[in-house]
LUMFI-526706 format. One record per residue (C-alpha): x, y, z. Coordinates in steps of 0.25 Angstrom, whole numbers, padded with zeros to 4 digits, always signed. Each point is the difference from the previous one (the first is absolute). Layout:
<pts>
XYZ
...
</pts>
This chain:
<pts>
+0492-0299-0264
-0002-0013-0009
+0011-0010-0002
+0007+0003-0013
+0008-0010-0008
+0015+0004+0000
+0002+0001-0015
+0012+0008-0007
-0009+0004-0012
-0008+0012+0004
-0015-0001-0002
-0008+0011-0007
-0013+0000+0007
+0001+0015+0000
-0003+0000-0015
-0013-0008+0002
-0004+0011+0010
+0003+0011-0011
-0008-0008-0010
-0012+0000+0010
+0002+0015+0002
+0000+0002-0015
-0013-0007-0002
-0006+0008+0011
+0004+0013-0006
-0006-0006-0014
-0013-0002+0007
+0000+0013+0007
+0002+0008-0013
-0010-0009-0008
-0011+0004+0011
+0003+0015-0001
+0003+0001-0015
-0014-0006-0004
-0006+0014+0002
+0009+0007-0010
-0003-0011-0010
-0015+0001+0001
+0000+0015+0001
-0006+0003-0013
-0011-0011+0002
-0003+0005+0014
-0001+0014-0006
-0010-0004-0010
-0008-0010+0009
+0000+0009+0012
+0001+0014-0006
+0012+0004+0007
+0008+0013-0002
+0015+0002+0001
-0003+0006+0014
-0008-0012+0004
+0011-0010-0004
+0010+0009+0007
-0008-0001+0013
-0001-0015-0001
+0015+0000-0001
+0002+0010+0011
-0009-0009+0009
+0010-0011-0002
+0012+0009+0002
-0005+0005+0014
-0002-0014+0005
+0013-0005-0006
+0007+0011+0007
-0006-0004+0014
+0002-0015-0004
+0014+0002-0003
+0003+0008+0013
-0007-0010+0009
+0003-0013-0007
+0015+0004+0001
-0001+0000+0015
-0009-0012+0000
+0011-0008-0007
+0010+0004+0010
-0009-0005+0011
-0006-0013-0005
+0010-0004-0010
-0001-0002-0015
-0007-0013-0001
-0012+0003+0007
+0000+0015-0004
+0001-0003-0015
-0011-0011+0001
-0010+0010+0006
+0003+0011-0010
-0001-0009-0013
-0013-0007+0005
-0006+0014+0003
+0004+0006-0013
-0005-0012-0008
-0014+0002+0007
+0000+0015-0003
+0004-0003-0015
-0012-0009-0001
-0009+0010+0006
+0001+0009-0012
-0009-0009-0008
-0012+0004+0009
+0002+0015-0001
-0008+0009-0010
+0003+0014+0005
+0012+0009+0002
-0002-0001+0015
+0000-0015+0000
+0012-0001-0009
+0007+0010+0009
-0003-0009+0012
+0005-0012-0007
+0013+0007-0004
+0002+0005+0014
-0001-0014+0006
+0010-0005-0011
+0009+0011+0003
+0000-0002+0015
+0004-0015-0002
+0010+0002-0011
+0007+0010+0008
+0006-0012+0007
+0007-0006-0012
+0013+0008-0001
+0002+0001+0015
-0001-0015+0001
+0008-0003-0012
+0012+0010+0004
+0000-0006+0014
+0001-0014-0006
+0011+0004-0009
+0008+0006+0012
-0002-0013+0008
+0004-0009-0012
+0011+0007-0008
+0013+0006+0004
+0002+0014-0005
+0008-0003-0012
-0012-0008-0006
-0012+0009+0005
-0001+0009-0012
+0000-0011-0009
-0010-0008+0008
-0008+0013+0001
+0000+0002-0015
-0004-0014-0003
-0012+0000+0009
-0004+0014-0004
+0000-0005-0014
-0013-0007+0004
-0007+0014-0002
+0004+0000-0014
-0005-0015-0002
-0013+0004+0006
-0001+0012-0009
+0003-0008-0012
-0010-0011+0004
-0011+0010+0002
-0002+0005-0015
+0001-0014-0004
-0009-0007+0009
-0010+0011+0005
-0006+0004-0014
-0002-0015-0002
-0007-0002+0013
-0009+0013-0002
-0004-0006-0014
-0004-0013+0006
-0006+0004+0014
-0001+0015-0001
+0008+0010+0008
-0006-0006+0013
+0006-0013-0003
+0014+0006-0003
+0000+0006+0014
-0005-0013+0007
+0010-0010-0008
+0012+0008+0003
-0003+0002+0014
+0000-0015+0002
+0014-0002-0004
+0005+0005+0013
-0006-0011+0008
+0008-0010-0009
+0013+0007+0004
-0004+0000+0014
+0000-0015+0000
+0015-0001-0005
+0004+0011+0010
-0005-0007+0012
+0006-0013-0005
+0014+0005-0003
+0003+0012+0008
+0008+0000+0014
+0010+0009+0005
+0015-0004-0003
+0003-0005+0014
-0012-0009+0000
-0001-0005-0015
+0003-0015-0001
+0006+0001-0014
+0011+0011+0004
+0013-0006+0003
+0011+0006+0009
+0008+0005-0012
-0012+0008-0006
-0004+0005+0014
+0015+0005+0002
-0001+0007-0013
-0013+0007+0003
+0006+0004+0013
+0014+0005-0005
-0003+0014+0003
+0002+0006+0014
-0012-0003+0008
-0009+0012+0004
+0000+0003+0015
-0013-0004+0006
-0009+0013+0001
-0014+0004+0000
-0001+0014-0008
-0012+0008+0003
-0007+0005-0013
+0002+0015+0003
+0015-0004+0003
+0001-0005-0015
-0005+0014-0005
+0012+0006+0007
+0010-0007-0009
+0005+0005-0014
-0001-0014-0005
-0015+0000+0001
-0002+0013-0006
+0009-0003-0012
-0009-0013-0003
-0012+0009+0002
+0005+0010-0011
+0003-0011-0010
-0013-0007+0002
-0008+0013-0001
+0006+0004-0013
+0000-0013-0007
-0012-0008+0005
-0010+0010-0007
+0007-0002-0013
-0002-0015+0000
-0015+0002+0004
-0001+0009-0012
+0005-0011-0009
-0009-0010+0006
-0013+0008+0000
+0002+0010-0011
+0008-0006-0011
-0011-0009-0005
-0009+0013-0001
+0012+0008-0007
+0001-0011-0010
-0015+0000-0003
-0001+0015-0001
+0013+0003-0007
+0000-0012-0010
-0015-0003+0000
+0002-0014+0005
-0011-0009+0006
+0001-0009+0011
+0006-0011-0008
+0008+0009-0008
+0008+0004+0013
+0003-0014+0003
+0013-0002-0008
+0006+0014+0004
-0003-0001+0014
+0006-0014+0001
+0013+0005-0008
+0001+0012+0010
+0000-0009+0013
+0007-0012-0006
+0013+0009-0003
-0002+0007+0013
+0001-0013+0007
+0015+0000-0004
+0003+0013+0006
-0002-0004+0015
+0009-0012-0002
+0010+0008-0008
+0000+0011+0010
+0001-0009+0012
+0011-0008-0007
+0008+0013-0003
+0002+0004+0014
+0002-0014+0005
+0011-0002-0011
+0007+0013+0004
+0000-0004+0015
+0007-0013-0004
+0010+0008-0008
+0004+0007+0013
-0009+0013-0002
-0005+0006+0013
-0014-0002+0003
-0003+0015-0001
+0007+0001-0014
-0007-0013-0005
-0014+0003+0004
+0000+0015-0004
+0007-0003-0014
-0011-0010-0003
-0011+0010+0004
+0007+0011-0009
+0000-0009-0012
-0015-0004+0002
-0004+0015+0002
+0007+0004-0013
-0007-0011-0008
-0013+0006+0005
+0002+0013-0006
-0004-0003-0015
-0014-0003+0004
-0004+0014-0001
+0000-0001-0015
-0011-0011+0001
-0012+0009-0003
+0007+0008-0011
+0003-0012-0009
-0010-0006-0010
+0006-0014-0001
-0007-0010+0009
+0012-0009+0002
+0009+0012+0002
-0009+0005+0011
+0000-0015+0006
+0015+0000-0001
+0001+0013+0008
-0009-0005+0011
+0006-0014+0001
+0014+0006+0002
-0006+0009+0011
-0007-0011+0006
+0012-0009+0000
+0008+0011+0006
-0010+0002+0011
+0001-0014+0004
+0015+0001+0001
-0001+0012+0008
-0011-0007+0009
+0009-0012+0002
+0012+0008+0005
-0009+0010+0008
-0007-0011+0008
+0014-0007+0002
+0004+0013+0007
-0009-0003+0011
+0006-0014+0003
+0014+0007-0002
-0002+0010+0010
-0011-0004+0010
+0001-0010+0011
-0008-0013-0004
-0010+0002+0012
-0004+0013-0007
+0001-0003-0015
-0015-0002-0002
-0003+0012+0009
+0008+0009-0009
-0004-0006-0013
-0015+0003+0005
+0003+0014+0003
+0007+0002-0013
-0011-0007-0007
-0011+0009+0007
+0008+0012-0006
+0000-0006-0014
-0015-0003+0001
-0004+0014+0005
+0008+0006-0011
-0007-0010-0010
-0013+0005+0006
+0003+0014-0003
+0006-0003-0013
-0013-0007-0004
-0009+0011+0004
+0009+0010-0008
+0001-0008-0012
-0014-0004-0001
-0005+0015+0001
+0011+0004-0010
-0004-0011-0010
-0015+0004+0002
+0003+0015-0002
+0009-0002-0012
-0007-0011-0008
+0010-0010+0004
+0012+0007-0003
+0012-0008+0005
+0012+0009-0002
+0001+0005+0015
-0002-0014+0006
+0012-0005-0008
+0009+0012+0003
-0002-0003+0015
+0003-0014-0002
+0013+0003-0008
+0005+0009+0011
-0004-0006+0013
+0011-0011+0002
+0012+0010-0002
-0007+0010+0010
-0002-0012+0010
+0014-0005-0001
+0006+0014+0002
-0008+0002+0013
+0003-0014+0005
+0015+0003-0002
-0001+0013+0008
-0007-0008+0011
+0010-0012+0000
+0013+0004-0007
+0005-0013+0005
-0009-0013+0002
+0003-0002+0015
-0007-0009+0010
-0011+0006+0008
+0005+0003+0014
-0008-0007+0010
+0002+0010+0011
-0009+0011+0001
+0006+0014-0005
-0002+0012-0008
-0002-0007-0014
-0011+0009-0005
+0003+0004-0014
+0003+0014-0003
</pts>
């Protein structure tokens, strides 16, 4: 361990790490959201159908599922610094490769590479939060870094049409892919584990390590599937992740079809949706952290925050029935914000209940479940829209109800948020 200055005032290096994770998540979502912004342009240039587009989205989801699963295990084995560096470098190259593609197959291959590498983002980030923050701050820190997804979604409709107008859709993919390499320089410069970081003093390290340490243990992959904690997270991800993908990939098309907006006309509505949704992750994380500081149990604080977020999603079913653009935007913005609050607490459940050595692995397993569900949802929605002439009523009904269903199932699996027992035993969910 590096020598540390003996200072009374606690350093706050952990928030610098949180900022790095925030910007990584921003880059992650910029690279994946470009496709949704350029959908209409690609439809016209490459003569895609809704099913073609759905297949390209599905290619991403298949490999994202695999990437999430294997990246989670990789992060637990080689550590966050090296693992995250590899993931960001790989996905940035894949994002740039879109510029060279001209067919559905080519785009599918590029999206598959992007998905495989981007699957490492959240397992790495959640593991970093578990290493750098005590439980009372994890939901807030998760909400803050996850707000990067909203910033990325805000930046896309602002920047991508401008890039496409100047250099074509190819230039938009190439330029956005370059951003990841800029982030990578700062990550390699600033990131170290808390025990080895030269800027962390003894007071901050003690605060980070204030929770009881996990007993050293290697938990095999299949053993993780024996525990209810893993299955509860999988259920939450499988229900909520496809809805977020729906907002990223199909809301631009919904606005274009329902309100007859062109590429530039969707800019302000999309920026508004994702700007306001960014406050949801921070607010949802703050709510459960605030309740914990007031003496609430971990179980009550996390689940109340999840319930509040689930209820705030419900009005989104009205979106395709309203005739006011800004009322529709408001409904989607509220639902997207609630999703981010739900996600902040959902991801925090992993670090609350799973030993640090297995946090990335469980995050990867749950992420795989979410990606597989997203893949199925993309196929169903694309075919539904193709068959009904882009009627969005059913997708929004599913979006409105998914979170309450998920929370009910999670509560049945985990009536109390208890730490995952390390010894082997009959923990298969019934």
